N, C-alpha and C positions, 0 to 999 in steps of 0.2 A: 719144497717146504713152503708152508703157508705162513705168511706173516702179516702184520698190519699194513694196510694200504694208506698212503698219505697222498693227498691232493692239495696243491696250492692254487688258490683262485685270486684273481685281481679284485673281485667285488664280493660283498657279503651275500650269503645265501638267505633268501627271505623265507622260503618254505621248502619242505622236503616231503615227498610222498613216495611210497613204494608202490610200484605198478605191478600188478599181477594180472593174470588172464581175466579174472572176474571184473576188474576195474576197466579193462580195455573194452569188454562187451557192454558195460554200462555207458561208457563214453560214446560208443557207436550208436547205441539206442537213443541216447540224448541227442545226437546229431540228426538222427532220422526223425525224432519228434519235432525238432526245430524246423527241419525241412517241411514236414507235414503242416506245421503251424504257418510257416511262411506261404506255402501253397494255398492254404485255406484263406489266409488274409488277402492274398492276391485275387482269389476267386471272388471274395466278398467285395473288394474294391471295384472289380469289373462290373459286378451286379449293381452296385451303387452308382457307378458312372453311367451305366445304361439307364437306370431309373431316373437319374438327374437329366439326362439327355431327353428322355421321353417326356418328363415334366416341362422342360424348356420348350419342346415342340408343342405341347398342349397349351402352354401359356401363350405362345405366339399365335396359335390358331384361335384361341379365345379373343385375344386382342384384335386380330384381323376381323373376326366375326362381329365384335363390338363396333369396330370402326365402320364396317359395312352397314350395320343397323343404324348407327347415328347418321351416316351419310344418306341412307334411304329415307330416314324419318326426319330429316332436317326441317322440312316445311311444317310437319306436325309439331315438332318440338318448338319451333318459333311461334306458331299459332297458340299452342298451349301456354307458353311463357307469357305471351301478350294477354291472353284471357285471364291468367292468374293476376297479372298486373292490373287489368281492367277491374276485376272484382275487388281488389284491395283499394284501388282509387275510388270506386263507387262507395265502399264502406266509409272511407275517410271523408268523402264529400258529403254523404248523408249525415255523418256525425259532425260535420262542419269542423273537421280536424285538418285545416289547411289555412294558409295565409295567402291573400290575394296579391299583396304587394310584390313578392318575388315573381309571381306569374306575370304581372304587368311589366316588371323590369326586364324579364327574359324576352317578352314580346317586343319591348322597345329596342332591345339589342338588334333585332332583325329589321327594324324600321330604317329606311334610307335617310330619313330626315327627322329631326326632333322639333320641328316647328309646325304649328297648325295641325296638331294631331288630336283626333277625337277618339276616346277609348270608350267603347260600349261594354258595360258590365251587367251582370245579373243584379237585380235590385238589392239583394242581401249583400253581395260583394261590394256594391257601390256604397252602401251604408257603412260597411266595415272600413272601406278605403277613405271615406269622408271623415270618419272618426280619427283615423291615423293622421290625415292631413290637417285636421283641426289641432292636433297636438304638435305636429311638426310639418309646417307648410313646405319645407324644402325637400320633402320625400319625393315629390314629383317634379320633373324638370319643367321649366317655363315653356309655355306654348302647348301644354297638354291639357285637354279638357276631358272631364269624366262625365258620362251620361248613363243613367240607369236604362236598361233595355231588357224587357221580360223575354225576348227571343234568345237571349244569351244564357247558356247554362251556368250553373255554379262552377267556380274554379276555371272559367273560360273568359276570354275577352276578344273583342274585335277592334283592331286599330285602323282608323281611316285617316289618310293623309292626302295631300294633293298629288303625291306620287303613286298612290295605290292603297289597297286594303290588305291587312295582314290578319289572318284568322289564327287565333291560338285556341284551338279546340282539342279536347282530350282525345276524341276518336282519331283525328288527323295525326296527332302526335304518336298515338299507339300504332297506327298504320306505318308511320315512318320508322318506329322502333322495330316493328315486325320485318319490314323490308331490310333494315340494317342487319338484323339477326340472320335472315336468309342469306345475305351476301357473305357473312363471316363464316357460315357453315358450308 
């Protein structure tokens, strides 16, 4: 005889579903779909990983190529940089867009002695310097004499002292800059 079935459980039942054969086949199909999706994702991840590796290798080759070009063209780059600087300086000098005082002070830093120094300046620069010294005589150190010299270019000076002569010429300074650029590359 059949009667009611009674089951005692320690915990509460949260959900109940009746499983029949149709539910079992849906569950199996769902698992197969999940496996297919997982396999598809894994394949795409491999493809992306390969693409990333190829890009990394391409970037490394481009960087190496760039480094080789820069190394091979270091002299040309240094010359071009100096030529650009030269053109800018020429424009500034032609426009008289410079101050002679800092140029003289920089040349004096290279002088071994600050006594009995004669500084030869372009006549226009000499005039500018005289005007500055008329307003403030302490601008130039004692023992320094300024002379106008038409053989000296604008923004340049020649320092003569008992210990030797210092040329502060734009072309010489640009050549020093070019040599320094070549050494750093």
